[in-house]
N, C-alpha and C positions, 0 to 999 in steps of 0.2 A: 413875502413875509406877511403873516396875519396882522391886520390892523385893528386898532382899538379905538373906542370912542373917547370922549373928553373927560370921563370920570377917572377915579383912581384905578390903578391896576389891582385887581382882586386876586388874592393869593390863598391857596390851600397849603398849610404847613403839614407835612407828613413826617412824623417823628418829632416828639416833643421833649427830648432830653436836654442835656446840659448845653450842647453847642447851639441848639435852637433858642434856648432861653437866654444864654449869655451873649450870643453874637448875632444871630439872625433877627430875632424880634427887635432888639435895640437898634440894629442897623436899619430895619424898615421904619421903626418909630421915628428915627432922626430925620426921615424924609418928609414926614407929615402925612396925616390921614387923607389929605386932598390928593396926594400922589400915589399912595399905596394903602390898601386895607387888607388885613388877614381875616378872611371871612370863615375859614374852616380849619379845624385842627383834628388831625387823625393820629392816633397812637395805639399801640397794642393794649395799653391801659387807658380806659376812659377817664380815670382819675387824672392821669398825666395830661390828657388832652384838655380836660376841664381846667386844670391848673394853668396851662398855657393860655387858654382863652381868657381866663381871669386876668392873667398878667398883661395881656394885650388890651383888655377892656371890652371884650365882646367877641362874638363868633360862635359857630356851631361846633360841638365836640362830638367825635365819633371814634369807633374802634377800627373800622375797616378803611384802608386807604382807597380802595376801589370806589367807595361811596364819595369820598372827597373829590377825586378827580372827575367824577361823573356829574358833579353839580354844574348847572348852567350858569351860576353866578361866580364861577371861578375862571379867571383868565390865565393864571400861572400856578405852577406847583413847585414848592420849595422842599427838597428831599433831604432830611436830616436823620435818616434811619441808619442802622448798622449797614456796613458796606455791601454785604451780600445782596441786599434788596434794591440797591441803587438802580441797576440796569432794568429790572423788571418794572419798577414803578415809572422810571423815566420813559421807557418805550410806550407803556400804556398811556401815560399822560400826553405824550406827543401825538399818539394816534387819536387821542380824544380832542386834539386841537389846542392843547395847553402849552404855554411856554414853560421851560424847565430850568430851575437852578438846582444843581446837585452838589452835595458836599463832596469833598475830596476823600479818598481817591474816587474818581467818577465811577469806577467799576472794579471788578477783580480780575478780569481777563481782557485782552485786546478784542476778542470776538464780541464780548458784551459792549465794550466801548464803541466798536464799529456799528453794532446794531442800534445803539442810542443815537449816534450821529446820523445814520441812515433814516431812522424814524423821524427825527427832527427835520431833516432836509425834505423828506417826502411831504411832511405836514406843513412846511413853511413856518415853523416856530423856532424861537430862540432856544438853544441849548447852551447853558453857561455852567462853568465849574467854579466852585467856591475856593479858588486859590487866593486866600486873603493875604498871604505873605507879600505878594507883589504890590499890595496897597499900603503897606507901612510907609509913612511919609518919607523917611530917610532912604528906604529902598527905592521908592519912586524917584527921589532926587538923584540917587546913584545911577539909575537907568537913564535919566535925562542927561546926566553929565557924560556918560559913555556915548550916548547918541550924539551929543554935541562935540565929541572929540576931545574932551578934557584930558583923557589919559592916552589918547592915541589908540593904536591897534591893541585889543585885549589879548593877552596870552595866558593869563591864569585867573581863575575865580575860586574863592573859598567860601563856603556857606555852611554854617552850623545851626542846627535846630535841636534844642535839648530842653527837657523838663524832668520832673521826678516820676513820671509815669501817669497813665490815665486816672488812676485812683486819687491822685492829688487834686484833681479838679472835677472828676465825675465818679465818685465813690461807688455808685451802683452799676456802672457800665461794665459788667463782667464780659460782655461780648468782645471787648478789645483783646481778650486773651484766648479767644477761640479762633484758630486759623480759618475755619470754615466760614465764620461770620465776618472776620476782619481782613483775611488775606495774608496776615503776617503781623509783625510787631512794629518796632520803631521805624523801620525802613519805609513801610507803606504808609504809616501814620504821619511821621514828620519828614522823612526823606522825600516824599512826594512834593512837599512844600519846597524843599531844597532844590529839587530838579527843576521845578517851575521857576523858582527865583533865578537860577543860573540862566535859563533861557530868556527870562524877561529882562534881566539886567545886561547880559552880554550881547543880546541880539543874535546869538548863535544857537543852533540846535545841538543836541547831544547825539553823537554818532556811536559811541562805544562805552561800555561800563565794565570796570573791574572792581569787584566788591568783596569785602570780608565782613561777616556778621560776628557779633560778640556773644556774650553770655546769654543762654536761653533760660528763661524763667517762665513757669506756667505755660510752656508750650510755644512761646514766641521769643524772638530776639529782642533784647533790650538795647542793643547798640549795633550800629552799622557804619562802615566807612567805605565810600565809593569814590574811586578815581575815574573820572570821565574824560574821554577825548571829544573835543568839540568839533563841530563841522567846519569851523573856520580855522582849525589847526591848533587851537589853544587847549588847555586842560582845565578841569574843575575838580575840586575836592568837596564832596558833600558828606557831612557827618550828621547822623541822626541818633539821638540817645534818649532813653527813658531813665537813665541812671545819673541824673543831675541832682544831687542832694541839696544843692544851693538854690534850686528853683528854676524858673523859666529863663532860657538864655538863647539869644539870637545873635549871630555874628555874620558879617559879610565883608569880604575884602576882594577888591578887583585890581589886578596888576596890569598895566599897559606899558607900551613903549615910552610913554611920556609922563608917567606918574602912577600913583596908587590912590584908590578910594577905599576908605574904611568906615563901616557902620558899626558902632558899638554903643549900647545904651541909648539907642534912638537918635544918636548924633552922627552926622556925616562929615568926614574930614578928607580933604584932598591933599595928598603929599606930592608936590611937584618935582619934576626932574632936577630943578635947581636947588633942591633941598628945603625949600620953603613949605609951609603948611597953611591951609586955608579952610576955615569952617564954612561949609555950604549949607544954605537953608533947606529945610525939609519942604516937600511939596504937600501942603495940607489941602483938605477939602474933598478929595476924591474918595469914593466908597464903592465897594463891590455891589452893594444893594442899590445905590443910585444908578450905577451903570446898567445893572440888570433891568431896573424899571424903565430906564430910557430905551434900552434895546427892545423891551416888550412893546413900547409905544412906537417903534419904528424910527426912533431918533438915533443919530450917530452915537456909538458907544464903544469904548475899548474893552468891554467885558471879556474875561477869559472864556474862550469858546470851548465847545466839546473837543475840537482838535487840540487845543492847548492841554486840556485834561488828558487826552489820549497820549500825547507826547510825554507828559510827565509820568503817567502810568507805565508807558512802554520802557522808559529809562529805569524805573523801579523794578519792573519785572526782569529786565536784563540784569539788574543787580542781584536779584535772587538767584537767577540761573548761574551767574558768575560765582556766587558764594557756594552753590552746590558743586561747582567744578573746581573748588579750591582757590578761587580768586582769578581764574583765567578770564581774559577780556571776552565780552559778549557784545555783538552788534545790536544796536537798538532798531527795532522794527517800526 
């Protein structure tokens, strides 16, 4: 693993759109400038790069991502571009000796994901995937409860991710509706979170997916329902939707032989086999960005890896293949 000195991890942000401004920069800012500093901002629009640099409070703005990753004062690259560009930038950054954090989905194909993983391994750098869903405090607490045996052997998981569509939070991001840029609609955008959440909470991999996609608008699906067979013998239902007029919605339920865990509205409830209920406290304090910075520094960190990103992507791609086959089950590669 590439080691760093005692100063802050110096990051180049590639892609300066909504997710970068609303999630990534605030996530890094919360760690303090003594831990991380974003020193370069690259965007197809120099105006966007300059705006992001201003929001951060400093840093160089540029239009070419190649310039950002080549800078000697950059230790890590944070990729927030349209999905089509993730693999190309990540491979180039790894080969330049930079640690990589890439937005979900990590790539559009498994071949791209494998190339990213191989490049990071050969360079000895961190490759992390921005699966922030597993960092929600109640979701982390649910994963901890499952690991502690609070519900016994898990046999069913239900995960819903829904909102009113990309334009409700990123009005200018038309690339979400271009299959060549995004790879699909709600399933690859939100369903990939669901697949990762199933794995993170249940502790089981996804072996097979049977999926149906719903209404197609502007060339992509607005709704998808995937029934998954888990490697441990259980099942999972992942629902992803851009057709939620009431706004953002996340739901998680885990059924085990000894009880049920339910996350709704950010609160976690344990329903025990004896019929009683118990409110479980959320696990506060952890962050994707903190884990990534610690991983870059060679410290122990449970950051979602490139392998995690590949597994979630593989389940999503199996879902698309199943939908093309009329819902027939497809094995996850």
